[in-house]
Every structure is written in structure tokens, then in C-alpha cells.
C-alpha positions in Angstrom: -15.4 9.1 1.7 -14.8 6.2 4.1 -11.0 6.5 4.6 -11.2 4.2 7.7 -12.2 1.5 4.8 -9.2 2.2 2.9 -7.1 2.0 6.0 -8.7 -1.1 7.3 -8.1 -2.7 3.6 -4.3 -2.0 3.6 -3.8 -3.6 7.1 -6.1 -6.6 5.7 -3.7 -6.7 2.7 -0.6 -6.7 5.0 -1.8 -9.5 6.8 -2.7 -11.6 4.0 0.9 -10.9 2.6 2.2 -12.1 5.6 0.2 -15.1 5.7 1.0 -16.0 2.3 4.9 -16.0 3.4 4.1 -17.8 6.5 2.3 -20.5 4.1 5.5 -20.0 1.5 2.6 -19.5 -1.3 2.2 -16.0 -2.9 -1.2 -15.4 -3.2 -0.7 -12.9 -6.4 2.0 -12.2 -8.7 4.4 -9.2 -8.1 3.8 -8.0 -11.5 0.2 -7.2 -10.4 1.1 -5.9 -6.8 3.4 -3.4 -8.6 0.4 -1.4 -10.3 -1.1 1.1 -7.8 -4.4 1.5 -9.3 -5.5 -2.1 -8.8 -6.1 -2.1 -5.5 -9.4 -0.9 -3.9 -7.7 2.3 -2.7 -6.1 3.0 -6.0 -9.3 2.5 -7.9 -11.1 4.9 -5.7 -7.7 7.4 -6.2 -7.7 7.7 -9.5 -11.4 8.2 -10.0 -11.2 11.3 -7.8 -11.6 15.0 -9.1 -8.3 16.4 -10.3 -8.9 18.9 -7.4 -8.7 16.4 -4.8 -5.9 14.2 -6.1 -3.8 17.0 -7.1 -3.9 18.9 -3.6 0.1 18.8 -2.1 -1.0 16.0 0.5 -2.9 14.0 -2.3 0.1 14.1 -4.6 1.8 12.4 -1.4 -0.4 10.1 -0.8 -0.1 9.1 -4.5 3.5 8.9 -4.2 3.8 7.0 -1.4 1.2 4.7 -2.1 2.9 3.7 -5.7 6.4 3.2 -3.5 4.4 0.9 -1.1 3.4 -1.0 -4.1 7.1 -1.3 -5.6 8.1 -2.4 -2.2 5.4 -5.1 -1.9 6.1 -6.4 -5.4 9.6 -6.8 -4.5 8.7 -9.0 -1.5 6.5 -10.9 -3.7 9.3 -11.6 -6.2 11.5 -12.7 -3.3 8.6 -15.3 -2.3 8.4 -16.3 -6.1 12.0 -17.0 -6.1 11.5 -19.0 -2.6 13.7 -16.7 -1.0 11.8 -17.2 2.1 13.9 -15.5 5.1 14.7 -12.5 2.6 11.2 -12.2 2.0 10.5 -12.1 5.5 13.1 -10.0 6.7 11.9 -7.6 3.9 8.3 -7.0 6.2 10.0 -7.3 9.4 9.9 -4.4 11.8 12.3 -1.7 10.7 11.9 -2.8 6.7 11.3 -0.2 4.4 7.8 -2.4 3.7 6.9 -1.3 7.1 8.1 2.2 6.8 6.5 2.9 3.9 3.2 1.5 5.6 3.3 3.6 8.2 4.1 6.8 6.1 1.5 5.8 3.7 -1.3 5.6 6.6 -0.4 8.5 8.4 -0.4 10.5 5.1 -3.9 9.0 4.2 -5.1 10.2 7.5 -3.9 13.9 7.0 -5.3 13.7 3.3 -8.5 12.8 4.9 -8.8 15.5 7.1 -7.5 18.1 4.3 -10.5 16.7 2.3 -13.0 16.9 5.2 -12.3 20.6 5.7 -13.1 21.7 2.2 -16.5 23.4 1.9 
């Protein structure tokens, strides 16, 4: 598994969202983003064997990934409503969006180490 590819895709998506905010043009609907099984990582996660997904760390990753999608959808809803300053604030340093992103990335690395240690 190439977790770095997923971490990079996560970072790229965040950058795309920020660019969409700067352009004041949402690139995808909030309803689409709310689903955690539609992104590259979500598709990968849900096709894994239960033993890999259902470890303690794997379940934490799933929960944090789903939380991140809900928060990203909230940001997109603000954009859809043309509440640009609120959307900007919602992705700024110290926001729930940034906190969830950091926590998800940390958990992904931990889970990768856990999976890599399996025989």
C-alpha cells in the first residue's frame, strides 16, 4: 500500500478547495464531498479486508476521515451560499478543518506503520 499517495492526494484536495475559495467557485458539491467513500482514500479503505479496516487504528482512521468529509462539506456549503469570509475562516489555521486534517494525516501514518508491521 502506498500511503504516501493518499497523504499527497489529501493535501492536494485541500489545496484545490482553498483555490476554489480564492476563485469563489466551488468545484464540487457539498453533498458529494460529505460521503467518505468517494475519494481515492475512501475507495481504497472500504475495499480492504475487514482485518485491516477493523483494527483499532483502522477504525480511528475511518472515523476521522468521515469527520473530515463532514467538515469539508460544511465549508463547501458556506461557499455554495456565497458566505466567502465564513468559508475562509473555516479553513484557516486553528479551524476544525485544519485540526481534522492534521489528525487524519497523523492517524494515517500510524495505521500505515501498524499494517506494515503485520507479517
